[in-house]
Steps between C-alpha positions, in 0.01 A plus 500: 500500500715709268502484125809439296606791276354333188168418670481854636559642153231272362258624766584861419445436130164329553371779726624779275767636734797395287552842351875503564714322236737387775230260625517283193623571146152428367337754733592788273333316213191373684354829622147360489588189703514153356235592245775643276705182517538244223510122552752264346413147402636356825293742712776733615436873497713712271522867422772557244787531536480338845412138581424355841548127535159330526610259773640777720181700450281201595698450821459867588129481417450200733678689775275800440185283511598365842569849625170641375295208631608589850189584703610861547528565128163379377420854383711425190305208346556609140876516549477139620317397185751672271792337681320164505472509123874552467571226756258244354314488833142578392353178642676534835410866543141435395465234771640731767268785398202265516589420862559855619262725307125531457316352202464833318875563526574146385272547197689816400833320538381221271420757231845657528666157498370469145706801389861498385774638720514837329131573568535386860799728546318799354216443746743460791673823403169688474380377839832584663475849354148535637625395842765771488268774372184404691619336822162551668323245280735421211229524235639459148516803277222539239740410220569168671130422526458571131799275425356222718173506307682386185698218662394137453217395728505798736170661403315170545676455832387847616135409452545156660678655800224754563234232464689285752522794739127569472422130555714498814325806642161345420605187687604710800160669511327162465692362797684244289833665587554624858501878522814670624519877476751621238606142424300421187810551284871490569721792401627339181145428384393862561779623273410244232131591509600866478687421178202305370258787569737755343531293187123454465434870569766609250344282231149593613404131500121452477501212751653711779218729631267236646786287628673797663176620659443160666863476614507850650173455686630172638831631631351823642281346770537213745258205478424569867395829659865581572639833384788325330564400138606179329777700330550872546834464321341365182228765514758779495715320242198491268428866577856589398453300181179692425684827560755402235249363248153631595171397345153621601394146593803445723440831678136401562611163637744671736229738619269206569776335704554826687134508596495136606803495728455533875862592562531856633822598323453344156237750368722796593796354314289414197346848493849649470578258218175576314613857438809375320311221324236731353768744386675211326177389331465847351821429309379164370231627271457180301330340802385803700207569268336168590364659817120446504270799508354386834139599425247284684127484566392231745179418684537459877166402647244761401770757425760549228871574544665701224873559453540784251827605338394789278683747722609427853441133583189481716301223668136608526180331616163524327144404572328494164587831331584675828862545602547458875735702718646198680497121512141394577455365853345179366804436279741565788304264721432217256804517267798631702756287316372616161520864611859442609584329170350779292682768697827319443417460131432874470828576675687260275334651192609849607856375541489334159366816341784701656751251362345518154507880503865490602569266209316723254687808614833316483424381147414840356866591448611169352641472152283197423127511567397248768218250427222749563245285318485275807315786670206511261186566704686585820341808666839660567556548127182704451649793693826514308596663170629259236666547163439287192727496195246561225771518233879463513632760745157660547338451842147594604415555868173372647354463846463134594662186361347347192673210330534570130757308300757781519788579740387657827682692772419725794483871422771713660513883496869491407392373157216751460473865399410766758160541337430128526610492864271792584211333319538171689524684831170668418345160426621350828390805697166530321410133543629508860704198404717354776783342304675193645830687489595856417481495121331806345652728765835321494812715519741514206868573556673636192874552471596846628779729374689436824484126437617544143799682643584240769450240224513170690340589834206696632513731801130583478428326832837549669568661838161426651478406867279193526370300795715193444271222625202635309701556182645149517153344543353700211783428258514133596128475432561642153771248416820678608764296681820580688351779713709431810652774715633474851668187624518272796874455526646738760840468334387654174265487204363711221317830529399498133314268267364474148144388439438319173200398293496271198324658204375376162754460224775370728554838668547567870424829675722591796448771763771599748433578866710587802436561866427852615790568737272651764224238483627165616577336832796285593484259790663175603319317221593730213335787313127557461400733216207739525558750218670431168609733223415418141761513226533446126291267286667301223402239245724203431524234232687231689756710687535770234323837543248582227461863388161626613415601144532135396265367769155438348286798609223292656749295705680817609171659599382207710830471690506872578137476606602254772757751623248787499252288694764405757599864551140619504395254769810476723665842481567675830393814319145399590583544870532860626706370791755354260807653340440877467664594172399180327144525636470852361635409154299179464183613674450810284730449200446408136262216422615156399306316229273328754399837643443640152253218429336575834473865391326393179253281690424775752439756227229267363351428842488843661260642243244237600508584870310747716821687575595558135455878525746511792780310326761584240789295367858627463804314376571343842203576724127464538407843638192500726330821610352476846322773697791546740799432277608381157682166496747343256500121502809356334403245236798278575526483877152630598676744734320833555617861501274785614494841332604773532825395671531134388471374858494122520171341605520155655188285461554146624195351329209621292376176351161416351378859452463430128249217557302414187754655261641247256879485493648346183796356690632491853840338496662669800204683660634845412217588260235435765706684762533815289128503423410445865722788608346720230146429620602566860676830429237636262272513803765607750258686728337167584826337617485419870828313548701733725833371364395636158316816601796621709721487190245669272428786740862554604 
């Protein structure tokens, strides 16, 4: 069946593809679809100065309805409804939908039938756009979900649809509906329920958590012992919805479903999604701070289980006032299911704590203070430094969150004097306070003279050779997108990319990368990158570059901190077998801000150790005097040079030789590594590893 030119133009207009004025005179006027149209008294559509005859339009609309109702075109239901409104065929189309689609889909159609043609067309256009941009699952864009929430009857429908879905799953588990793997919902219903969940999550509806928890548990496990699911498709559709609009309760419900399922592949897929979901929750601070503190004390037989969250989340077992080393044998024997439940609860609590910490760290650079008061009494807040506005523009820093009736924000060293920063570092070190994230010892990146000269871009972290896969994973975890080098098209592709991160105040940070010409492989499937080269960092407002001097200092500092962390962790300069010239310059060169903070921490720690009299600090090195040689440990890379001839000393591992020494932070492991190497080399005559002694005595 082929459409007439007028019906085809009508279809293009409804689905938002009529962007060429040659389609229809009105197309140039109706850029937003039929929603921009105006109705005359007789029902014809006009857009001055053009008029389309109402009768001709109705004929074309009826033709379009027949075309779209064809079995092969059922993926365009909203286009059908828009055309049906123009053709006066609502009753006929409604009857046909009732015959061919499931009850949840029919219920959604009835809601849309109550809208005028313009609203129907806007929805059809939005869904068609989603199909073009997200062909894998055609989920509507967040703006569409927000728009749907304000349309007549749709919010009530969303709740009714999810309740109907949960009732169906309950009936399947009760044996009232025969179980067929993956057949609990048809494809159209999965998409509809995905929209319903997105809408409820976006609005943070209070009725959703319990309902979603029951629905997810029901679709994650078969009513039999089979390793199948009632609907794997709906499970992943809901997971995608949670990724777009996360809440702590929805994440917990997904984790419960992940534990319940017997399907081998589903947990692996969900685990990959959880990383993105938790990162997204960190950017939705208005709901992220509802995460419970997780503390628990529960009697299990004659023993007590305790989940503590004052530092690292720990599940411990007690008998009276005595803490036991392991789960008591009697508890394992008599309460195995309770032991399993408590272990899972402790694991879930640790994951929730990590998500909360991520959210706190993300919020510290925001222009508007997040709702910190939701965290009153949470143990995480006791180990952080807070600021309270005691008078207009005057802030007082305190350890721990109290809730006075004044504005509150997290303390950041970029807003503090050097004396105040030093004082807080002394407090954290003296109290041996393990902060949830690196706060007192946080790096600050101030604008440099070179950056003032380049004006709108920074080359501070340019020309570094990074391990591509590791750098991509780290930056993605910290909210950067677009990190994609190499390609899988043998005919061509890009060997450069720009990573981007959305920042507070409507800014976006961008960081250029390109492939190292000697560090990629080409085969029949394309190019695989192994090493990438970092480029310039810019800040944009929309698409326009912003001078670095105009970027708020705290926002600038946090973005550059991400770059420093990526270089510090993934640089090939950490590998002596890497690129020679670059390895030499990075491995023993000037210190970046992260290494300067490490230097400050080490200067405080060394004096408290048994090797203090053997150590001195220079601008770039911790110098350790052994009995055989004197060693210079670089404070950035942890690489070692031996005096008197600066011979390189390779030590593969020297971990845990600083046992019992409190470290105020350990973000990338470098602080512990430097200390461990120092302890080892201070007593170099006791080293027995032949791979080390051969180098020292050479």
